[in-house]
C-alpha positions in Angstrom: -38.9 -0.6 -4.2 -41.1 2.5 -4.5 -40.5 3.5 -0.7 -37.1 3.4 -1.5 -37.4 6.1 -4.0 -39.3 8.9 -2.7 -36.6 9.7 0.2 -34.2 10.3 -3.0 -34.7 14.4 -3.6 -34.4 14.1 -6.9 -37.0 13.5 -9.3 -37.3 9.6 -10.9 -35.9 9.7 -14.3 -33.3 7.6 -16.1 -31.4 10.5 -16.7 -31.2 11.6 -13.3 -30.9 8.8 -11.8 -27.5 8.2 -13.2 -26.6 11.7 -12.3 -27.2 11.4 -8.9 -25.5 8.1 -8.9 -22.5 9.4 -10.1 -22.0 12.3 -7.3 -23.9 9.6 -4.6 -20.5 7.2 -5.6 -18.0 10.2 -6.2 -18.6 11.9 -3.0 -17.0 8.5 -1.6 -14.8 7.9 -3.9 -13.6 11.2 -2.6 -14.0 10.9 0.7 -10.6 8.2 1.7 -8.7 10.9 -0.5 -9.6 13.7 1.1 -9.4 12.1 4.5 -5.4 10.4 3.9 -4.5 14.3 2.7 -5.7 15.8 5.6 -3.9 13.1 7.7 -1.3 14.0 5.9 -1.0 17.5 6.7 -1.8 17.4 10.2 1.0 14.7 10.9 3.3 17.4 8.7 2.1 19.9 11.4 3.6 18.3 14.5 7.2 19.4 14.9 9.1 16.8 12.3 12.5 17.6 14.2 13.9 15.0 16.5 16.4 16.0 18.7 18.0 13.4 20.2 19.1 9.6 18.4 20.1 7.6 21.6 20.9 9.0 24.6 23.2 11.9 22.2 21.6 15.3 21.8 20.8 16.5 18.5 20.5 20.6 18.2 21.4 23.3 16.2 23.2 23.3 13.3 22.5 19.4 13.1 19.7 17.4 12.4 18.7 13.9 11.4 15.3 15.1 9.3 15.0 16.8 5.6 14.7 20.5 6.5 16.0 20.8 10.2 19.4 22.5 11.1 21.2 23.9 9.3 21.7 23.1 5.0 25.6 23.1 5.5 25.0 19.6 7.8 22.2 18.5 5.4 22.3 14.8 5.7 25.9 14.7 7.2 24.4 12.6 10.0 21.9 9.4 10.6 20.2 7.8 13.0 19.4 4.0 12.4 17.0 2.2 13.6 18.7 1.2 16.6 19.5 4.7 17.7 23.3 4.6 16.7 24.4 7.4 15.8 26.6 7.7 12.2 28.2 10.7 10.2 28.7 10.2 7.3 32.4 11.3 4.9 33.6 10.8 1.8 35.5 7.6 3.9 32.6 5.6 4.9 29.8 6.4 8.0 31.6 6.3 11.3 29.9 5.8 15.1 29.6 8.6 17.1 30.9 8.7 20.3 29.3 12.2 21.7 28.6 16.1 20.4 29.4 19.0 21.9 27.6 22.6 21.0 29.8 24.4 24.1 33.4 23.4 22.5 31.8 22.4 18.7 33.1 19.5 17.9 32.6 15.6 17.6 34.0 12.2 18.9 33.4 9.6 16.1 35.3 6.0 16.3 36.8 4.3 13.8 36.8 0.8 14.0 38.9 0.0 11.3 41.6 1.6 13.2 44.1 -0.4 15.8 43.0 -1.0 18.9 44.8 -2.1 22.4 43.1 -5.9 22.1 44.8 -5.8 18.6 47.7 -5.5 19.9 50.8 -6.8 17.5 47.9 -7.9 14.9 47.5 -5.5 12.8 44.1 -5.5 11.0 43.4 -3.8 7.3 42.5 -0.3 7.6 41.2 3.0 5.7 42.2 6.1 6.2 40.2 8.4 7.2 38.7 11.6 5.0 36.8 14.4 6.0 34.9 16.5 2.7 36.5 20.2 2.7 33.8 21.7 1.1 31.8 20.9 4.2 32.3 23.0 7.6 33.8 19.6 9.4 37.9 19.9 9.9 39.9 17.2 11.7 40.9 18.9 15.2 44.1 19.9 16.0 44.3 18.0 19.2 44.5 14.4 17.1 47.6 13.0 17.3 48.3 9.9 14.9 50.6 6.7 15.6 51.4 4.6 12.9 52.5 0.7 13.2 55.4 -0.9 11.9 56.4 1.3 9.0 58.9 1.0 6.5 62.6 2.9 7.3 62.6 2.9 3.7 59.8 5.1 2.6 59.1 6.7 6.2 61.7 8.6 7.8 61.3 7.1 11.6 63.9 8.9 13.9 63.2 11.0 16.8 62.0 13.8 16.3 64.5 16.6 18.5 66.9 14.9 16.8 65.2 14.9 13.1 65.1 18.5 13.4 67.8 19.8 14.3 70.0 18.1 11.2 66.8 18.8 9.3 64.9 21.2 9.8 63.0 22.2 6.0 62.5 18.4 6.6 61.3 18.1 10.2 57.4 17.9 9.3 58.0 15.3 7.0 59.6 12.9 9.5 57.3 10.3 12.0 58.6 10.9 15.7 59.3 7.1 17.3 60.4 8.6 20.3 56.4 10.1 20.8 55.2 10.1 24.3 52.0 8.6 23.6 54.0 5.8 21.6 55.9 5.7 24.9 52.2 5.3 26.7 50.4 4.0 24.7 46.9 4.9 26.1 45.0 2.4 28.1 47.2 0.2 27.7 51.1 1.0 27.5 52.1 -2.7 26.8 50.2 -3.7 24.2 53.0 -4.1 21.8 55.8 -6.1 21.8 57.8 -6.2 18.9 56.4 -3.4 16.7 57.7 -0.3 16.1 55.5 3.2 16.5 55.9 6.6 15.3 53.8 9.8 15.2 52.5 12.2 12.6 50.1 14.3 11.5 48.9 14.0 7.9 48.9 17.4 6.4 46.1 15.7 3.9 43.9 12.5 3.1 46.4 11.9 0.7 49.5 11.9 2.9 47.8 9.7 5.0 46.8 7.4 2.1 50.8 7.3 1.5 51.6 6.7 5.1 48.9 3.7 5.2 51.2 2.4 2.2 54.5 1.8 4.0 52.8 0.8 7.1 50.9 -1.8 8.9 48.2 0.0 10.4 47.5 3.8 12.2 45.1 5.0 15.0 44.1 8.3 16.3 44.4 9.6 19.1 42.9 13.0 20.5 43.7 14.9 23.8 40.2 15.2 25.8 39.7 18.6 28.8 38.8 17.6 31.7 39.4 20.9 33.8 42.8 20.2 35.5 44.9 23.0 36.1 47.4 22.7 32.9 49.6 20.8 32.3 47.3 18.3 33.7 44.0 19.5 32.0 44.3 16.8 29.4 43.8 13.1 28.7 44.8 11.4 25.3 42.1 8.6 24.7 41.7 7.1 21.1 39.1 8.5 18.7 39.3 11.6 16.1 37.7 14.5 17.4 36.2 16.5 14.3 35.4 20.2 14.8 32.4 22.3 13.3 31.1 25.9 12.8 27.9 26.8 14.0 26.1 29.4 11.9 25.0 32.3 13.6 22.3 33.9 12.2 19.9 36.7 13.5 16.9 34.8 11.5 18.3 31.4 13.8 17.9 33.7 16.7 14.7 35.1 16.2 12.9 31.6 15.9 14.6 30.3 19.0 13.2 33.2 21.0 11.0 31.4 23.4 9.0 35.1 23.6 8.6 34.8 19.9 7.2 31.4 19.9 10.4 29.0 20.3 10.5 27.2 16.9 13.2 25.2 15.5 15.7 26.0 12.9 15.1 24.7 9.2 14.9 25.3 5.6 13.3 24.4 2.8 14.1 21.1 1.4 14.4 22.5 -2.2 14.9 26.1 -2.5 17.4 26.0 1.2 16.5 29.2 2.0 15.3 29.5 6.4 12.4 28.4 7.3 11.1 28.8 11.6 9.5 25.2 12.0 6.9 25.8 14.3 3.6 23.4 15.7 1.0 24.9 13.3 3.3 25.8 10.4 6.1 27.2 8.4 7.8 31.4 9.0 10.3 33.0 7.4 10.9 34.9 10.4 9.5 33.4 13.6 6.1 31.6 15.1 4.4 34.8 16.8 4.6 36.6 13.3 1.2 36.2 12.9 1.2 36.9 9.4 3.4 34.5 8.4 3.0 31.5 11.0 0.1 30.4 9.5 0.8 29.5 6.2 0.6 26.0 4.9 4.5 23.6 4.9 4.4 24.4 1.5 6.1 20.2 1.6 8.8 21.0 3.2 10.0 18.7 5.9 10.2 14.8 5.5 10.6 13.8 2.3 7.9 10.3 3.1 5.3 12.9 4.2 6.6 14.8 1.1 5.8 11.4 -0.9 3.4 10.8 0.7 1.3 14.1 0.1 2.4 13.8 -3.5 0.5 10.4 -4.3 -2.9 12.1 -2.6 -2.2 14.7 -4.9 -2.2 12.5 -7.6 -5.3 10.9 -6.6 -7.1 14.0 -6.3 -6.6 14.8 -9.2 -7.3 12.2 -11.0 -10.9 12.5 -9.6 -10.7 16.0 -10.2 -9.9 15.1 -14.1 -12.3 12.4 -14.5 -15.3 14.4 -12.5 -14.4 17.4 -15.1 -14.8 14.9 -18.2 -17.9 13.3 -17.2 -19.2 16.7 -15.6 -19.4 17.9 -19.3 -21.1 15.3 -21.2 -24.0 14.9 -18.1 -26.2 17.3 -17.7 -27.0 18.3 -14.6 -30.1 17.4 -13.1 -29.9 16.5 -9.5 -30.2 20.5 -7.7 -28.7 23.4 -9.5 -25.1 24.7 -9.7 -24.4 27.8 -9.1 -20.9 29.3 -6.8 -22.1 28.9 -3.5 -22.3 24.8 -3.8 -19.8 23.8 -6.7 -17.4 21.1 -5.5 -14.7 22.7 -7.4 
């Protein structure tokens, strides 16, 4: 037994053994917390912004990780565990078919809308809507077709004839002689005994009113195929949603490869601009040496922030316990000074 204690640098006494034992156990108590905190910090230093969901690229101004992209579009896009991208709107979540950044728009599919396979079997549907406070807008390249509408409640007449007779009510009519009704995309003969008319809703409320008196509806957008007009567009089913790309000097500098090639993002609490860099966040650009080395300040990814908070709480509890015990226990193992103190 004596040989065991001869390696202990502290003199043997009951009081000193108790103090050293506390330091010994505190050391091993704090190590897992320190390692956990360090590993969390390290993982948060890597770029957290995913650049795709499935085969759809995710670029500025969008982000599918909190703190990425522009705060105008925060929480609007959701990437499922299966790599399926969806857009959140007040009326639900809709599958995203594609995103164009050169001609800024998103193409959506609405599984509740009528499709060629439905034919005359109209399913219950719901009106599509967008939050007017966002930077999204329904494209004017969308056309809407309504089926089996009540002629007692909806004005269903050929548009040119009706507009000549009632120009002041022309916008409220549903055109029964529209090109799309006569040439349904992909399935010209899908309807047999059902009626069709084309109407562009002025707002979500007018769309709800139409669906109150119509069996179903669908959206058709005109896709640009790059041919010579008037053959430069073809109709396809889907909803085209246009969006704005906020251009700021700060974001352009952040993305500049000569200045570090960062990713434009924002602080999740203040929503102020941040340039996300591999070694930390910057308020300007990654090669700004005065700023780019700063910590990430809990900016990215709520899951990482939550775990970091848990680690901080654990370390804080250890500090509190240490100070409480140290206040009642004399320092007998070594001399505490400003060079070797732990806290």
